[in-house]
C-alpha positions in Angstrom: 10.6 -6.2 -82.4 8.8 -8.9 -80.5 8.3 -12.2 -82.4 4.9 -13.9 -82.4 6.3 -16.8 -80.5 7.5 -14.5 -77.7 4.2 -12.7 -77.6 2.2 -15.9 -77.3 4.6 -17.4 -74.7 4.5 -14.2 -72.6 0.7 -13.9 -72.8 0.4 -17.6 -71.7 2.7 -17.0 -68.8 0.8 -13.9 -67.7 -2.5 -15.8 -67.9 -1.0 -18.7 -65.9 0.3 -16.2 -63.3 -3.1 -14.6 -63.0 -4.9 -17.9 -62.7 -2.5 -19.0 -59.9 -3.6 -16.1 -57.8 -7.3 -16.8 -58.6 -7.7 -20.0 -56.7 -8.6 -21.9 -59.9 -8.0 -25.3 -58.3 -11.0 -25.1 -56.0 -13.6 -23.8 -58.4 -16.3 -26.5 -58.4 -19.9 -25.5 -59.0 -20.7 -25.1 -55.3 -17.7 -22.8 -54.8 -18.5 -20.7 -57.8 -22.2 -20.4 -56.8 -21.1 -19.3 -53.2 -18.8 -16.7 -54.6 -21.5 -15.5 -57.0 -24.0 -15.2 -54.1 -21.5 -13.1 -52.1 -20.6 -10.9 -55.1 -24.3 -10.3 -56.0 -25.1 -9.4 -52.4 -22.1 -7.1 -52.2 -23.1 -5.4 -55.5 -26.8 -4.9 -54.4 -26.0 -3.7 -50.9 -23.2 -1.3 -52.0 -24.9 0.0 -55.1 -28.7 -0.3 -54.6 -29.5 0.8 -58.1 -28.0 -2.5 -59.4 -30.8 -4.5 -57.8 -33.4 -2.8 -60.1 -31.0 -3.2 -63.1 -30.8 -7.0 -62.4 -34.5 -7.2 -62.1 -34.9 -5.7 -65.6 -32.1 -7.8 -67.2 -32.9 -11.1 -69.0 -29.8 -12.6 -67.4 -26.7 -11.5 -65.4 -23.2 -13.0 -65.7 -21.4 -12.6 -62.4 -17.6 -12.9 -62.4 -16.7 -12.8 -58.6 -12.9 -12.7 -58.9 -10.9 -11.8 -62.0 -7.1 -11.7 -61.4 -5.1 -9.6 -63.8 -1.3 -9.1 -64.1 0.9 -7.5 -66.6 4.4 -6.3 -67.4 4.2 -5.2 -71.0 2.1 -8.2 -71.9 -0.6 -9.1 -69.5 -3.4 -11.5 -68.9 -6.3 -12.2 -66.6 -8.6 -15.1 -65.6 -11.7 -15.7 -63.6 -14.7 -17.9 -63.3 -18.4 -17.1 -62.7 -22.0 -18.0 -63.4 -24.8 -16.9 -65.7 -28.0 -16.4 -63.8 -31.5 -16.1 -65.2 -34.1 -14.9 -62.7 -31.3 -15.4 -60.1 -30.9 -19.2 -60.9 -27.6 -20.4 -62.2 -28.0 -21.8 -65.7 -24.3 -22.0 -66.9 -20.8 -21.5 -65.7 -18.2 -19.4 -67.6 -14.5 -18.6 -67.6 -13.2 -15.2 -68.6 -9.7 -15.0 -70.1 -8.2 -11.6 -70.8 -5.1 -10.7 -72.8 -3.5 -7.3 -73.2 -0.4 -5.7 -74.7 1.1 -2.3 -74.2 2.7 -0.2 -71.6 1.5 -1.8 -68.3 2.9 -3.0 -65.0 1.2 -4.4 -61.9 -1.5 -6.7 -60.8 -5.1 -6.4 -59.6 -8.2 -8.3 -58.7 -11.8 -7.2 -59.3 -15.3 -8.5 -59.9 -17.6 -7.6 -62.7 -21.1 -8.3 -63.8 -22.6 -8.3 -67.3 -26.3 -7.4 -67.4 -28.0 -8.7 -70.6 -30.8 -6.2 -71.2 -32.3 -7.8 -74.3 -33.4 -11.3 -75.0 -31.4 -11.2 -78.2 -28.2 -10.3 -76.4 -28.6 -13.1 -73.9 -29.4 -15.6 -76.6 -26.4 -14.6 -78.7 -24.2 -14.9 -75.6 -25.5 -18.4 -74.7 -25.4 -19.7 -78.3 -21.8 -18.7 -79.0 -18.9 -21.1 -78.3 -16.9 -18.2 -77.0 -18.1 -14.6 -76.7 -15.6 -11.7 -76.8 -16.4 -8.4 -75.4 -16.6 -5.9 -78.2 -17.2 -2.2 -79.0 -20.9 -2.5 -78.2 -20.1 -3.3 -74.5 -19.6 -0.4 -72.1 -17.7 -1.0 -68.8 -18.3 1.3 -65.9 -17.6 1.4 -62.3 -20.7 1.7 -60.1 -19.0 4.6 -58.2 -19.0 6.7 -61.4 -22.2 5.2 -62.9 -24.3 4.4 -59.8 -27.4 5.9 -61.4 -27.9 3.8 -64.4 -31.1 5.1 -65.9 -33.8 3.8 -68.3 -32.1 5.4 -71.3 -28.9 3.5 -70.7 -30.7 0.1 -70.6 -32.6 0.9 -73.7 -29.5 1.8 -75.7 -27.1 -0.8 -74.5 -28.0 -4.5 -74.9 -25.2 -5.5 -72.5 -24.1 -3.4 -69.5 -20.9 -4.3 -67.7 -20.0 -3.1 -64.2 -16.6 -3.5 -62.7 -16.4 -3.2 -58.9 -14.4 -4.3 -55.9 -11.0 -3.5 -57.3 -7.9 -4.3 -55.3 -4.3 -3.9 -56.2 -2.6 -1.6 -58.6 -2.1 -1.8 -62.3 -1.1 1.1 -64.5 -0.6 1.6 -68.2 -2.1 2.0 -71.6 -3.0 -1.2 -73.4 -5.0 -2.9 -76.1 -7.0 -5.8 -74.6 -9.8 -8.1 -75.1 -11.7 -10.5 -72.9 -13.3 -13.8 -74.0 -16.0 -15.7 -72.1 -16.3 -19.4 -72.5 -18.9 -21.9 -71.1 -17.3 -24.4 -68.8 -18.2 -27.4 -66.7 -16.8 -26.9 -63.2 
């Protein structure tokens, strides 16, 4: 049986390892904004339907690079920006923890599209917002045609794209977004 101290220490080590590969040291506002611009352009050019989705959203949180690693216990970290009408209004970090059968490392980008004003307001008002059961993650390759029905039913739509690396396993995980000052 794994003690709580071992679990917390291992999760901290995994997040630290993930952050090291994420270039955390050089993540000032200008760097984050440049990465967000590149990520947004890649998303719109590669998956054209996301441009219309962004135009209907009240805000979009772009996380250009999340690094994740795990061996039994895992973690991930990334930084990004919340944009309203394509203007940066806040910066956020994303920290992910997972436990279960897993091994490997990967990097990816993701974007959260806030489809209602209430969802965006709740996100911005919270001191730390955790992704929950009401959030659906999809890859644009499998969900390239996000229709009107999807945006009406889901107040937050999350797309994961640009995956590189290999991680395998079955885990329980959560991700928390926290406002930062870069």
